[in-house]
C-alpha positions in Angstrom: 70.6 114.5 75.3 73.0 112.8 72.9 73.7 109.1 73.5 77.3 110.0 74.4 76.2 112.4 77.0 73.6 110.0 78.4 76.3 107.3 78.6 78.6 109.6 80.5 75.8 110.5 83.0 75.0 106.8 83.5 78.7 106.0 84.1 79.0 108.9 86.6 75.9 107.7 88.5 77.3 104.2 88.7 80.6 105.4 89.9 79.0 107.5 92.6 77.0 104.5 93.8 80.0 102.3 93.8 82.0 104.8 95.9 79.2 105.3 98.4 80.0 103.8 101.8 78.1 100.7 102.8 75.7 101.0 105.8 75.5 97.7 107.6 73.9 96.1 110.6 76.2 94.5 113.2 75.2 91.0 111.9 76.2 92.0 108.3 79.6 93.4 109.3 81.2 89.9 109.5 80.7 89.5 105.8 82.4 92.8 105.0 85.7 92.5 106.8 88.3 94.3 104.8 85.9 97.0 103.6 85.2 100.5 104.6 81.6 100.8 105.9 79.3 102.3 108.5 77.9 99.8 111.0 74.9 100.8 113.1 73.5 99.3 116.3 72.8 99.9 120.0 75.7 100.0 122.4 74.8 97.0 124.5 78.0 97.1 126.7 81.0 99.4 127.0 84.2 99.0 128.9 87.2 101.2 129.4 90.1 98.8 130.1 92.4 101.4 131.8 94.8 98.7 133.0 95.1 96.8 129.8 97.9 97.4 127.2 96.9 100.4 125.1 94.0 101.3 127.5 91.3 100.5 125.0 87.6 101.3 125.3 85.3 98.7 123.8 81.8 99.6 122.6 79.9 96.4 121.9 76.9 96.9 119.6 73.6 94.9 119.8 75.0 92.2 122.1 77.1 92.6 125.2 80.5 91.1 125.9 81.2 88.1 125.9 78.5 87.4 123.3 79.3 90.5 121.3 79.0 90.5 117.5 80.6 93.8 116.6 83.0 96.1 118.5 84.1 99.7 118.1 87.6 100.1 119.7 88.9 103.4 120.9 92.6 103.2 122.0 93.6 105.1 125.1 95.7 107.7 123.2 92.5 108.7 121.3 90.2 109.1 124.4 91.2 112.8 125.0 89.6 113.6 121.6 86.1 112.6 123.0 84.3 115.4 124.8 82.6 112.8 127.1 83.7 109.3 128.0 82.8 107.0 125.1 81.3 104.5 127.5 78.6 107.1 128.3 77.1 105.9 124.9 75.8 102.7 126.5 72.2 102.3 125.5 72.5 104.7 122.6 71.9 103.8 118.9 75.1 104.7 117.0 76.7 104.3 113.6 80.4 103.7 113.5 82.3 104.5 110.2 85.7 103.1 109.2 87.6 100.1 108.0 86.2 96.7 109.3 88.8 94.3 110.6 88.4 91.2 112.7 89.8 90.3 116.1 89.2 86.8 117.4 86.6 86.3 114.7 84.5 89.4 115.8 84.3 92.3 113.4 85.5 95.6 114.7 86.2 99.2 113.6 89.1 101.1 115.2 87.8 104.6 116.1 90.4 107.3 116.0 88.2 110.3 116.1 84.7 111.2 117.5 83.6 112.1 113.9 83.6 108.3 113.1 80.6 107.9 115.5 77.2 109.3 114.7 74.0 109.1 116.6 
């Protein structure tokens, strides 16, 4: 392969690696706020806050509320997209993909669609 072709192949490989989504533990997520990633852990606690503003469902991974270290948040208007109630994932190992934000110093991903959660 000519040097020019080899250089192109190397640059393409580097670009693909750079664009690959990060896969993180819940403990690592705090260092990646502002990035798109996949965060994996066990659903330690889940709560559907039907009476709260926006009717959120909270899936806390690896540590239950109030000691939670990462949360997947599903707003009430997105619940109908889920074939089963999201809180039924309690005890399951899941991976949540999306943009990591922070609420009260706890990293979170807002889940708009079931496809963002894998088992």
